[in-house]
ROSE-4610 file (N, C-alpha, C; in Angstrom, 1 decimal, always signed):
// ROSE-4610
residu = [M/M/M/D/D/D/L/L/L/T/T/T/E/E/E/Q/Q/Q/I/I/I/N/N/N/Q/Q/Q/L/L/L/E/E/E/A/A/A/D/D/D/L/L/L/Q/Q/Q/E/E/E/L/L/L/G/G/G/S/S/S/L/L/L/L/L/L/E/E/E/K/K/K/A/A/A/E/E/E/R/R/R/K/K/K/R/R/R/V/V/V/Q/Q/Q/E/E/E/V/V/V/L/L/L/K/K/K/Q/Q/Q/E/E/E/Q/Q/Q/K/K/K/K/K/K/V/V/V/E/E/E/K/K/K/E/E/E/I/I/I/A/A/A/A/A/A/K/K/K/R/R/R/Q/Q/Q/Q/Q/Q/K/K/K/E/E/E/Q/Q/Q/Q/Q/Q/A/A/A/R/R/R/R/R/R/Q/Q/Q/A/A/A/D/D/D/P/P/P/T/T/T/A/A/A/A/A/A/A/A/A/K/K/K/A/A/A/T/T/T/Y/Y/Y/T/T/T/V/V/V/K/K/K/I/I/I/T/T/T/N/N/N/Y/Y/Y/G/G/G/W/W/W/D/D/D/Q/Q/Q/S/S/S/E/E/E/K/K/K/F/F/F/V/V/V/K/K/K/I/I/I/Y/Y/Y/L/L/L/T/T/T/L/L/L/K/K/K/G/G/G/V/V/V/H/H/H/K/K/K/I/I/I/P/P/P/S/S/S/E/E/E/N/N/N/V/V/V/E/E/E/V/V/V/T/T/T/F/F/F/T/T/T/E/E/E/R/R/R/S/S/S/F/F/F/S/S/S/V/V/V/L/L/L/V/V/V/K/K/K/D/D/D/L/L/L/D/D/D/G/G/G/K/K/K/N/N/N/H/H/H/Q/Q/Q/M/M/M/T/T/T/M/M/M/I/I/I/N/N/N/L/L/L/L/L/L/C/C/C/P/P/P/I/I/I/D/D/D/T/T/T/K/K/K/D/D/D/S/S/S/C/C/C/K/K/K/K/K/K/I/I/I/K/K/K/T/T/T/D/D/D/M/M/M/V/V/V/L/L/L/V/V/V/M/M/M/C/C/C/K/K/K/K/K/K/Q/Q/Q/T/T/T/A/A/A/K/K/K/K/K/K/W/W/W/E/E/E/C/C/C/L/L/L/T/T/T/Q/Q/Q/V/V/V/E/E/E/K/K/K/Q/Q/Q/T/T/T/K/K/K/E/E/E/K/K/K/D/D/D/K/K/K/P/P/P/A/A/A/T/T/T/D/D/D/G/G/G/N/N/N/A/A/A/D/D/D/P/P/P/S/S/S/D/D/D/G/G/G/L/L/L/M/M/M/S/S/S/M/M/M/L/L/L/K/K/K/K/K/K/I/I/I/Y/Y/Y/S/S/S/D/D/D/G/G/G/D/D/D/D/D/D/E/E/E/M/M/M/K/K/K/R/R/R/T/T/T/I/I/I/N/N/N/K/K/K/A/A/A/W/W/W/T/T/T/E/E/E/S/S/S/Q/Q/Q/E/E/E/K/K/K/K/K/K/L/L/L/K/K/K/G/G/G/E/E/E/D/D/D/M/M/M/M/M/M/D/D/D/F/F/F]
num = [1/1/1/2/2/2/3/3/3/4/4/4/5/5/5/6/6/6/7/7/7/8/8/8/9/9/9/10/10/10/11/11/11/12/12/12/13/13/13/14/14/14/15/15/15/16/16/16/17/17/17/18/18/18/19/19/19/20/20/20/21/21/21/22/22/22/23/23/23/24/24/24/25/25/25/26/26/26/27/27/27/28/28/28/29/29/29/30/30/30/31/31/31/32/32/32/33/33/33/34/34/34/35/35/35/36/36/36/37/37/37/38/38/38/39/39/39/40/40/40/41/41/41/42/42/42/43/43/43/44/44/44/45/45/45/46/46/46/47/47/47/48/48/48/49/49/49/50/50/50/51/51/51/52/52/52/53/53/53/54/54/54/55/55/55/56/56/56/57/57/57/58/58/58/59/59/59/60/60/60/61/61/61/62/62/62/63/63/63/64/64/64/65/65/65/66/66/66/67/67/67/68/68/68/69/69/69/70/70/70/71/71/71/72/72/72/73/73/73/74/74/74/75/75/75/76/76/76/77/77/77/78/78/78/79/79/79/80/80/80/81/81/81/82/82/82/83/83/83/84/84/84/85/85/85/86/86/86/87/87/87/88/88/88/89/89/89/90/90/90/91/91/91/92/92/92/93/93/93/94/94/94/95/95/95/96/96/96/97/97/97/98/98/98/99/99/99/100/100/100/101/101/101/102/102/102/103/103/103/104/104/104/105/105/105/106/106/106/107/107/107/108/108/108/109/109/109/110/110/110/111/111/111/112/112/112/113/113/113/114/114/114/115/115/115/116/116/116/117/117/117/118/118/118/119/119/119/120/120/120/121/121/121/122/122/122/123/123/123/124/124/124/125/125/125/126/126/126/127/127/127/128/128/128/129/129/129/130/130/130/131/131/131/132/132/132/133/133/133/134/134/134/135/135/135/136/136/136/137/137/137/138/138/138/139/139/139/140/140/140/141/141/141/142/142/142/143/143/143/144/144/144/145/145/145/146/146/146/147/147/147/148/148/148/149/149/149/150/150/150/151/151/151/152/152/152/153/153/153/154/154/154/155/155/155/156/156/156/157/157/157/158/158/158/159/159/159/160/160/160/161/161/161/162/162/162/163/163/163/164/164/164/165/165/165/166/166/166/167/167/167/168/168/168/169/169/169/170/170/170/171/171/171/172/172/172/173/173/173/174/174/174/175/175/175/176/176/176/177/177/177/178/178/178/179/179/179/180/180/180/181/181/181/182/182/182/183/183/183/184/184/184/185/185/185/186/186/186/187/187/187/188/188/188/189/189/189/190/190/190/191/191/191/192/192/192/193/193/193/194/194/194/195/195/195/196/196/196/197/197/197/198/198/198/199/199/199/200/200/200/201/201/201/202/202/202/203/203/203/204/204/204/205/205/205/206/206/206/207/207/207/208/208/208/209/209/209/210/210/210/211/211/211/212/212/212/213/213/213/214/214/214/215/215/215/216/216/216/217/217/217/218/218/218/219/219/219/220/220/220/221/221/221/222/222/222/223/223/223/224/224/224/225/225/225/226/226/226/227/227/227]
x = [+118.7/+117.7/+118.4/+117.9/+118.6/+118.1/+118.8/+118.5/+117.0/+116.5/+115.1/+114.1/+114.3/+113.5/+113.7/+115.0/+115.3/+114.5/+114.6/+113.9/+112.4/+111.8/+110.4/+110.0/+110.8/+110.6/+110.6/+111.6/+111.8/+110.6/+110.2/+109.0/+107.7/+107.6/+106.5/+106.6/+107.8/+108.0/+107.6/+108.0/+107.7/+106.2/+105.5/+104.0/+103.4/+103.9/+103.3/+103.6/+104.8/+105.1/+104.2/+103.9/+103.0/+101.6/+101.1/+99.8/+99.8/+100.9/+101.0/+101.0/+101.8/+101.9/+100.5/+99.7/+98.4/+97.5/+97.7/+96.8/+97.4/+98.7/+99.3/+98.7/+98.5/+97.9/+98.9/+99.8/+100.8/+102.0/+102.3/+103.4/+104.7/+105.0/+106.3/+106.3/+105.2/+105.1/+105.2/+104.6/+104.7/+106.1/+106.9/+108.3/+109.1/+108.9/+109.7/+109.4/+108.1/+107.7/+108.3/+108.3/+108.9/+110.4/+111.1/+112.5/+112.8/+111.9/+112.1/+111.8/+110.8/+110.5/+111.8/+112.4/+113.6/+114.7/+114.9/+115.9/+115.6/+114.3/+114.0/+114.1/+113.7/+113.9/+115.3/+116.2/+117.7/+118.1/+117.6/+118.0/+117.5/+116.3/+115.8/+116.6/+117.0/+117.8/+119.1/+119.7/+121.0/+120.9/+119.9/+119.7/+119.5/+118.7/+118.5/+119.8/+120.6/+121.9/+122.8/+122.8/+123.5/+123.0/+121.7/+121.1/+121.5/+121.5/+121.9/+123.4/+124.2/+125.6/+125.9/+125.2/+125.3/+125.0/+123.9/+123.5/+124.5/+125.0/+126.0/+127.3/+127.7/+128.9/+128.7/+127.5/+127.3/+127.2/+126.7/+126.6/+127.9/+128.7/+129.9/+130.9/+132.0/+133.0/+133.6/+133.5/+134.1/+133.1/+131.9/+130.9/+131.2/+132.0/+132.3/+133.0/+133.7/+134.3/+133.3/+132.1/+131.1/+130.0/+130.1/+129.1/+128.6/+127.3/+126.7/+126.1/+125.8/+125.1/+123.7/+122.9/+121.5/+121.2/+120.4/+120.0/+118.4/+117.9/+116.4/+115.9/+114.8/+114.1/+113.3/+113.6/+112.8/+112.1/+112.5/+111.9/+110.7/+109.5/+108.3/+107.1/+106.1/+104.8/+103.7/+102.5/+101.4/+100.1/+99.3/+98.1/+97.1/+95.9/+94.9/+93.9/+93.4/+92.2/+91.1/+90.1/+88.9/+89.4/+90.3/+90.6/+92.0/+92.9/+94.3/+94.8/+95.7/+96.5/+97.9/+98.5/+99.7/+100.8/+101.9/+103.1/+104.2/+104.7/+105.8/+107.1/+108.1/+109.4/+110.4/+111.0/+112.0/+113.3/+113.8/+115.1/+115.8/+116.8/+117.4/+118.1/+117.8/+118.4/+117.8/+116.7/+116.1/+115.6/+115.2/+114.7/+115.9/+117.1/+118.2/+118.7/+118.3/+118.7/+117.7/+118.0/+117.1/+115.8/+114.7/+113.4/+113.4/+114.1/+114.0/+114.8/+115.6/+116.3/+115.3/+114.1/+113.1/+112.1/+112.2/+111.3/+110.3/+109.0/+107.9/+107.0/+106.9/+106.0/+104.9/+103.7/+102.5/+101.9/+101.4/+100.5/+99.2/+98.2/+96.9/+97.0/+98.0/+98.1/+99.5/+100.3/+101.7/+102.3/+103.4/+104.2/+105.6/+106.5/+107.9/+108.6/+109.5/+110.2/+111.7/+112.4/+113.8/+114.3/+115.1/+115.8/+117.2/+117.7/+119.0/+120.0/+121.2/+122.3/+122.0/+121.6/+121.4/+122.5/+123.3/+124.5/+125.3/+125.5/+126.3/+125.7/+124.4/+123.6/+122.3/+121.8/+120.5/+119.6/+118.4/+117.4/+116.2/+115.8/+114.8/+113.7/+112.5/+111.4/+110.3/+109.8/+108.7/+107.7/+106.4/+105.3/+104.3/+104.1/+103.2/+101.9/+100.9/+99.7/+99.0/+98.8/+98.1/+96.7/+96.2/+94.9/+93.8/+93.7/+92.7/+93.4/+92.7/+93.2/+93.4/+94.4/+94.6/+94.5/+94.2/+94.2/+95.6/+96.2/+97.6/+97.8/+96.8/+96.9/+96.9/+96.1/+96.0/+96.9/+97.6/+98.6/+99.9/+100.6/+101.7/+102.7/+103.8/+104.8/+104.8/+105.3/+105.5/+106.8/+107.7/+109.0/+108.9/+109.1/+109.1/+110.5/+110.6/+111.9/+112.2/+113.3/+113.8/+112.7/+111.8/+110.8/+110.2/+109.9/+109.1/+107.8/+106.7/+105.4/+104.8/+104.4/+103.8/+102.3/+101.6/+100.1/+99.4/+98.8/+98.1/+96.6/+96.1/+94.7/+93.8/+92.9/+91.9/+91.0/+90.7/+89.7/+88.3/+88.1/+86.9/+87.1/+86.3/+86.5/+86.1/+86.8/+86.5/+87.8/+87.6/+88.8/+89.5/+90.9/+91.7/+92.1/+91.9/+92.2/+93.7/+94.4/+95.8/+96.3/+97.7/+98.2/+98.2/+98.5/+98.6/+97.6/+97.4/+96.6/+97.2/+98.6/+99.3/+99.0/+99.1/+98.8/+97.4/+96.5/+95.1/+94.9/+95.6/+95.5/+96.1/+97.2/+97.9/+97.0/+96.3/+95.4/+94.3/+93.7/+92.6/+92.9/+94.1/+94.6/+94.8/+95.3/+95.6/+94.3/+93.2/+92.0/+91.2/+90.9/+90.1/+88.8/+88.4/+87.1/+86.0/+84.9/+83.8/+82.5/+81.5/+80.2/+79.2/+78.4/+77.5/+76.4/+76.1/+75.0/+75.6/+76.9/+77.5/+77.4/+77.5/+77.6/+78.9/+78.9/+80.1/+81.1/+80.6/+81.6/+82.3/+81.6/+82.3/+83.5/+83.4/+84.5/+85.7/+85.3/+86.4/+87.1/+86.3/+86.8/+87.8/+87.4/+88.2/+89.5/+89.4/+90.7/+91.6/+91.0/+91.8/+92.4/+91.7/+92.3/+93.4/+93.3/+94.4/+95.6/+95.4/+96.5/+97.2/+96.3/+96.9/+97.7/+97.2/+97.9/+99.2/+99.2/+100.4/+101.4/+100.9/+101.8/+102.8/+103.8/+104.8/+104.2/+105.1/+104.6/+104.1/+104.8/+104.4/+103.1/+102.8/+101.5/+100.4/+100.7/+99.7/+99.4/+100.4/+100.2/+99.3/+99.6/+98.8/+97.3/+97.1/+95.7/+95.0/+95.7/+95.1/+94.7/+95.6/+95.3/+94.1/+94.1/+93.0/+91.7/+91.7/+90.5/+90.0/+90.9/+90.5/+89.9/+90.5/+90.0/+88.6/+88.4/+87.1/+86.0/+86.4/+85.4/+85.1/+86.1/+85.9/+85.0/+85.2/+84.3/+82.9/+82.8/+81.5/+80.7/+81.4/+80.8/+80.4/+81.3/+81.0/+79.7/+79.6/+78.5/+77.2/+77.3/+76.1/+75.7/+76.7/+76.4/+75.7/+76.2/+75.6/+74.1/+73.8/+72.5/+71.6/+72.1/+71.4/+71.1/+72.0/+71.9/+70.7]
y = [+96.7/+95.9/+94.7/+93.5/+92.3/+92.1/+91.2/+91.0/+90.6/+89.7/+89.3/+90.5/+91.4/+92.6/+93.5/+93.6/+94.5/+93.9/+92.6/+91.9/+92.2/+92.0/+92.3/+93.7/+94.7/+96.1/+96.3/+95.7/+95.9/+95.3/+94.1/+93.4/+94.3/+94.9/+95.8/+97.0/+97.6/+98.6/+98.2/+97.0/+96.4/+96.3/+95.9/+95.8/+97.1/+98.1/+99.5/+100.1/+99.8/+100.3/+99.7/+98.4/+97.7/+98.4/+98.7/+99.4/+100.7/+101.5/+102.8/+102.6/+101.6/+101.4/+101.0/+100.3/+99.9/+101.1/+102.1/+103.3/+104.4/+104.3/+105.3/+105.3/+106.5/+106.6/+107.2/+108.0/+108.7/+107.7/+107.6/+106.7/+107.0/+108.3/+108.6/+108.2/+108.4/+108.0/+106.4/+105.7/+104.3/+103.8/+104.5/+104.1/+104.3/+105.4/+105.7/+104.7/+104.3/+103.3/+101.9/+101.6/+100.3/+100.3/+101.4/+101.4/+101.2/+101.9/+101.7/+100.3/+99.7/+98.3/+97.4/+97.6/+96.8/+97.0/+98.2/+98.5/+97.8/+97.8/+97.2/+95.6/+95.1/+93.7/+93.2/+94.1/+93.8/+93.8/+94.8/+94.9/+93.7/+93.2/+92.0/+90.8/+90.7/+89.5/+89.6/+90.8/+90.9/+90.6/+91.1/+90.8/+89.3/+88.7/+87.2/+86.5/+86.9/+86.3/+86.5/+87.7/+87.9/+87.0/+86.9/+86.0/+84.6/+84.1/+82.8/+82.5/+83.4/+83.3/+83.3/+84.2/+84.3/+83.0/+82.4/+81.1/+80.0/+80.0/+79.0/+79.2/+80.4/+80.6/+80.1/+80.3/+79.9/+78.3/+77.7/+76.3/+75.6/+76.3/+75.7/+76.8/+76.9/+77.9/+78.0/+77.0/+77.0/+77.4/+77.8/+78.1/+79.3/+80.3/+81.5/+81.2/+80.0/+79.7/+79.1/+78.8/+78.2/+79.2/+80.4/+81.4/+81.5/+81.7/+81.8/+83.3/+83.6/+84.9/+84.6/+85.6/+85.4/+86.0/+85.3/+85.8/+85.8/+86.6/+86.7/+85.7/+85.0/+84.1/+84.8/+84.6/+85.3/+84.3/+83.1/+82.1/+81.4/+81.8/+81.2/+81.4/+80.6/+80.7/+80.4/+80.6/+80.4/+79.8/+79.1/+78.5/+78.5/+78.1/+78.0/+76.9/+76.4/+75.5/+76.3/+75.6/+76.2/+76.7/+75.9/+76.2/+76.8/+76.7/+77.1/+77.9/+78.9/+79.5/+78.9/+78.4/+77.7/+78.4/+78.6/+79.3/+78.3/+78.2/+77.2/+77.9/+77.6/+78.2/+77.2/+77.5/+76.6/+76.8/+75.7/+75.8/+74.4/+74.4/+73.1/+72.5/+71.2/+70.5/+70.8/+71.5/+71.9/+70.6/+69.6/+68.4/+67.6/+67.9/+67.2/+67.8/+69.0/+69.6/+69.2/+69.3/+69.0/+69.9/+69.3/+70.0/+71.2/+71.1/+72.3/+73.5/+73.3/+74.4/+75.3/+74.8/+75.6/+76.1/+77.4/+78.1/+79.0/+78.8/+79.6/+80.1/+81.4/+82.1/+82.8/+82.8/+83.4/+84.4/+85.5/+86.4/+86.4/+87.2/+87.1/+87.6/+88.5/+89.0/+88.9/+88.0/+87.9/+86.5/+86.2/+85.0/+85.3/+84.7/+84.8/+83.4/+83.3/+82.0/+82.2/+81.4/+81.4/+80.0/+79.7/+78.4/+78.6/+77.9/+78.1/+77.0/+77.5/+76.7/+75.7/+76.3/+75.5/+75.9/+75.0/+75.3/+76.5/+76.5/+77.6/+78.9/+79.0/+80.3/+80.1/+81.2/+81.3/+81.9/+81.4/+81.9/+82.5/+83.7/+84.4/+85.0/+85.0/+85.6/+86.1/+87.3/+87.9/+88.4/+87.9/+88.3/+89.0/+90.3/+91.1/+91.5/+92.0/+92.5/+91.5/+90.3/+89.3/+89.8/+89.3/+89.9/+89.7/+88.6/+88.3/+87.7/+87.8/+87.2/+85.7/+85.2/+83.7/+83.2/+81.9/+81.3/+80.8/+81.5/+81.2/+79.8/+79.3/+78.0/+76.9/+77.0/+75.9/+76.1/+77.1/+77.3/+76.6/+76.1/+75.2/+75.2/+74.5/+74.3/+72.8/+72.5/+71.2/+71.2/+70.3/+70.2/+69.1/+69.5/+68.5/+68.5/+67.7/+67.7/+69.0/+69.7/+71.0/+72.1/+71.9/+72.9/+73.0/+74.2/+74.4/+74.9/+74.2/+74.6/+75.3/+76.5/+77.3/+77.2/+76.7/+76.5/+77.5/+78.5/+79.6/+79.2/+78.9/+78.5/+79.8/+79.8/+80.9/+80.9/+82.1/+82.3/+82.1/+82.6/+82.4/+81.7/+80.8/+80.0/+80.7/+81.7/+82.4/+82.5/+82.7/+82.7/+84.1/+84.0/+85.2/+85.5/+86.8/+87.2/+87.5/+87.7/+87.9/+87.6/+87.7/+87.3/+88.4/+89.6/+90.7/+91.9/+92.7/+93.9/+94.9/+95.0/+95.9/+95.4/+94.1/+93.6/+93.9/+93.8/+94.1/+95.6/+96.5/+97.9/+98.3/+97.6/+97.9/+97.5/+96.3/+95.8/+96.8/+97.3/+98.2/+99.5/+100.0/+101.3/+101.2/+100.0/+99.8/+99.5/+99.1/+98.8/+100.1/+100.2/+101.4/+101.5/+102.7/+102.9/+102.6/+102.0/+101.6/+102.0/+102.3/+102.7/+101.8/+101.0/+100.1/+100.7/+102.0/+102.7/+103.5/+103.6/+104.4/+103.8/+104.7/+104.3/+103.6/+102.3/+101.6/+102.4/+103.3/+104.1/+105.1/+105.5/+106.5/+105.8/+104.6/+103.9/+103.7/+103.5/+103.4/+104.7/+105.8/+107.1/+107.4/+107.1/+107.4/+106.6/+105.4/+104.5/+105.2/+105.6/+106.2/+107.5/+108.3/+109.5/+109.3/+108.2/+107.9/+107.4/+106.6/+106.1/+107.2/+108.2/+109.3/+110.2/+110.5/+111.4/+110.7/+109.4/+108.7/+108.4/+108.4/+107.9/+108.9/+108.4/+109.3/+109.9/+110.7/+111.4/+110.4/+109.3/+108.3/+107.7/+107.4/+106.9/+107.9/+109.2/+110.2/+110.4/+110.3/+110.4/+109.3/+108.1/+106.9/+107.0/+107.5/+107.6/+108.7/+109.8/+110.9/+110.4/+109.7/+109.2/+108.2/+107.3/+106.4/+107.1/+108.1/+108.9/+109.6/+110.2/+111.0/+110.1/+108.9/+107.9/+107.4/+107.2/+106.7/+107.7/+109.0/+110.1/+110.3/+110.1/+110.2/+109.1/+107.9/+106.8/+107.0/+107.5/+107.8/+108.8/+109.9/+110.9/+110.4/+109.6/+109.0/+108.1/+107.4/+106.5/+107.3/+108.4/+109.3/+109.9/+110.3/+110.9/+109.9/+108.6/+107.6/+107.4/+107.4/+107.2/+108.4/+109.7/+110.8/+110.7/+110.2/+110.1/+109.1]
z = [+61.5/+60.8/+60.1/+60.4/+59.8/+58.4/+57.7/+56.3/+56.0/+56.9/+56.7/+56.7/+57.7/+57.8/+56.6/+56.1/+54.9/+53.7/+53.6/+52.4/+52.5/+53.7/+53.9/+53.5/+53.9/+53.6/+52.1/+51.4/+50.0/+49.2/+49.7/+49.1/+49.2/+50.4/+50.6/+49.6/+49.4/+48.5/+47.1/+46.7/+45.4/+45.2/+46.2/+46.1/+45.9/+46.6/+46.5/+45.2/+44.7/+43.3/+42.3/+42.5/+41.6/+41.6/+42.8/+42.9/+42.3/+42.4/+41.8/+40.3/+39.8/+38.3/+37.8/+38.5/+38.1/+37.9/+38.7/+38.7/+37.7/+37.4/+36.5/+35.1/+34.6/+33.2/+32.2/+32.7/+31.9/+31.6/+30.3/+29.9/+30.6/+30.7/+31.4/+32.8/+33.5/+34.9/+35.0/+34.1/+34.0/+33.9/+33.0/+32.7/+34.0/+34.7/+35.9/+36.9/+37.1/+38.1/+37.7/+36.4/+36.0/+36.3/+36.0/+36.3/+37.8/+38.6/+40.1/+40.5/+39.9/+40.2/+39.9/+38.8/+38.5/+39.5/+39.9/+40.9/+42.3/+42.7/+43.9/+43.8/+42.6/+42.4/+42.5/+42.0/+42.1/+43.5/+44.3/+45.7/+46.4/+46.2/+46.8/+46.5/+45.2/+44.8/+45.5/+45.6/+46.3/+47.8/+48.4/+49.9/+50.1/+49.2/+49.4/+49.2/+48.3/+48.1/+49.3/+49.9/+51.1/+52.2/+52.4/+53.4/+53.2/+52.0/+51.7/+52.0/+51.6/+51.9/+53.4/+54.1/+55.5/+56.2/+55.7/+56.3/+56.0/+54.8/+54.4/+55.2/+55.5/+56.3/+57.7/+58.2/+59.6/+59.6/+58.6/+58.5/+58.1/+57.3/+56.7/+56.5/+57.3/+57.2/+55.8/+55.0/+53.7/+52.6/+53.0/+52.1/+51.2/+51.7/+51.0/+49.7/+49.6/+48.4/+47.3/+47.8/+47.0/+46.7/+47.1/+46.9/+45.5/+45.3/+44.0/+43.8/+42.6/+42.3/+41.8/+41.8/+41.4/+40.1/+39.3/+38.0/+37.9/+37.1/+37.0/+36.0/+36.4/+35.5/+34.4/+33.2/+32.1/+31.2/+31.2/+30.3/+31.0/+30.7/+31.3/+30.4/+30.7/+30.0/+31.0/+30.6/+31.5/+30.8/+31.6/+31.1/+32.3/+32.1/+33.2/+33.0/+34.1/+34.1/+34.8/+35.1/+35.8/+37.2/+37.9/+39.3/+39.5/+38.5/+38.7/+37.5/+37.9/+36.9/+37.0/+35.9/+35.9/+35.2/+35.9/+35.3/+35.2/+34.0/+33.7/+33.6/+34.5/+34.4/+33.9/+32.8/+32.2/+32.8/+33.5/+34.1/+34.0/+33.1/+32.8/+34.0/+34.3/+35.4/+36.7/+36.8/+38.1/+38.9/+38.1/+38.7/+39.4/+39.2/+39.7/+41.1/+41.4/+42.7/+43.8/+45.1/+46.2/+46.1/+46.3/+46.2/+47.1/+48.3/+49.2/+48.7/+47.6/+47.0/+46.1/+45.9/+45.2/+46.1/+46.4/+47.3/+46.5/+46.8/+46.2/+47.3/+47.4/+48.4/+47.6/+48.3/+47.7/+48.6/+48.0/+48.6/+47.8/+48.2/+47.5/+46.1/+45.8/+44.4/+43.9/+44.4/+43.9/+44.2/+43.6/+44.0/+43.7/+44.4/+44.3/+44.2/+43.3/+43.2/+43.4/+44.2/+44.3/+44.2/+43.2/+43.0/+43.3/+44.3/+44.9/+44.3/+44.0/+43.7/+42.5/+41.4/+40.2/+39.2/+38.9/+38.0/+38.5/+39.8/+40.4/+40.5/+40.3/+40.4/+41.1/+41.7/+42.2/+41.1/+40.9/+39.9/+40.6/+40.3/+41.0/+40.1/+40.5/+39.8/+40.8/+40.6/+41.4/+40.4/+40.6/+39.8/+40.7/+40.5/+41.3/+40.5/+41.3/+40.7/+39.8/+40.3/+39.5/+39.2/+38.1/+37.6/+38.7/+39.3/+40.3/+41.6/+42.7/+44.0/+43.9/+44.6/+44.6/+46.0/+46.2/+47.5/+47.9/+48.8/+49.1/+49.7/+50.5/+51.2/+50.2/+49.1/+48.1/+46.9/+46.9/+45.8/+46.1/+45.1/+45.4/+44.2/+44.3/+43.3/+42.9/+41.7/+41.3/+40.5/+40.7/+40.0/+39.0/+37.7/+36.6/+35.9/+34.9/+34.2/+33.6/+34.0/+33.5/+33.6/+34.6/+34.8/+36.2/+36.6/+37.9/+37.5/+38.0/+37.7/+38.9/+38.8/+39.9/+39.7/+40.7/+40.6/+41.6/+41.0/+41.7/+41.7/+42.9/+43.0/+42.9/+42.0/+41.8/+43.0/+43.5/+44.5/+43.9/+42.7/+42.0/+40.6/+40.3/+39.1/+37.8/+37.4/+36.2/+35.3/+34.0/+33.1/+33.3/+33.3/+33.3/+31.9/+31.5/+30.1/+30.0/+31.1/+31.1/+32.5/+32.7/+34.0/+35.0/+34.6/+35.6/+35.3/+36.3/+36.1/+35.1/+35.1/+34.2/+32.7/+32.5/+31.1/+30.7/+31.6/+31.2/+30.9/+31.7/+31.4/+30.1/+29.8/+28.5/+27.3/+27.4/+26.4/+26.2/+27.3/+27.2/+26.6/+26.9/+26.3/+24.9/+24.4/+23.0/+22.2/+22.9/+22.2/+21.8/+20.5/+20.1/+20.7/+21.1/+21.7/+20.7/+21.2/+20.4/+21.0/+20.2/+20.7/+19.9/+20.7/+20.1/+19.2/+19.5/+18.7/+17.6/+17.5/+16.5/+15.1/+14.1/+12.7/+12.5/+11.9/+11.7/+10.9/+10.0/+9.2/+10.0/+11.1/+12.1/+12.7/+13.0/+13.6/+12.6/+11.4/+10.3/+10.1/+10.1/+10.0/+11.1/+12.3/+13.5/+13.4/+12.9/+12.8/+11.7/+10.6/+9.5/+10.0/+10.8/+11.3/+12.2/+13.0/+13.9/+13.2/+12.2/+11.3/+10.6/+10.1/+9.4/+10.3/+11.5/+12.4/+12.9/+13.1/+13.6/+12.5/+11.2/+10.1/+9.6/+8.8/+8.3/+7.0/+6.3/+5.1/+4.0/+3.9/+2.8/+3.1/+4.4/+4.8/+4.6/+4.9/+4.7/+3.2/+2.3/+0.9/+0.4/+0.9/+0.5/+0.9/+2.1/+2.6/+1.8/+1.5/+0.8/-0.6/-1.3/-2.6/-2.6/-1.6/-1.6/-1.3/-0.5/-0.2/-1.4/-2.1/-3.3/-4.4/-4.6/-5.6/-5.2/-3.9/-3.4/-3.6/-3.4/-3.6/-5.1/-6.0/-7.4/-7.9/-7.4/-7.8/-7.3/-6.1/-5.6/-6.4/-6.8/-7.6/-9.0/-9.6/-10.9/-10.8/-9.7/-9.5/-9.4/-8.7/-8.6/-10.0/-10.8/-12.1/-13.0/-12.9/-13.8/-13.4/-12.1/-11.6/-12.1/-12.0/-12.5/-14.0/-14.7/-16.1/-16.5]
């Protein structure tokens, strides 16, 4: 199996891990899947580096002396318009290297960026399980001063609340359950019970004291009304 096929297989593994992570509900299972994702990402980066070095050796016998290593891109932000989701990757000096050194590939729910030979290193990023499908044909890259802009064309013109499915699931799990017909005080009580159960001894003493004082005030108020 050549390096291209190995990379394709690893990318397929990464996609499947992402799908499993999206469905996983247990935190321990999520952590195991995330660790495996990182391992596969490292393997992909290593294989791509091997492929690049192999191509250089074939093109230039002295390329081995110029071999680079690959680092993961972590400095990025994102924004959106009606038609595009925009990911901004900060890479100092990227506008000074040949544009063909910046490779961006798209699938319907992911994209991968490889910036080759920037300051003696390759820079790589893979984003999987995007929140919504994208149009791969109209998605593109733009190189700006010290930045790569990845333009993901939305298939449907609707606002994305986050970038990936995993982020959405995390937000939903952290959001307290609500019932439109419930008594507002029930929601407050549920929140207090959760804080109490999750809190340390000091937090529990504080809540107990506040609850006792509120009940005493309530009783005093009722006594005054009876009087």
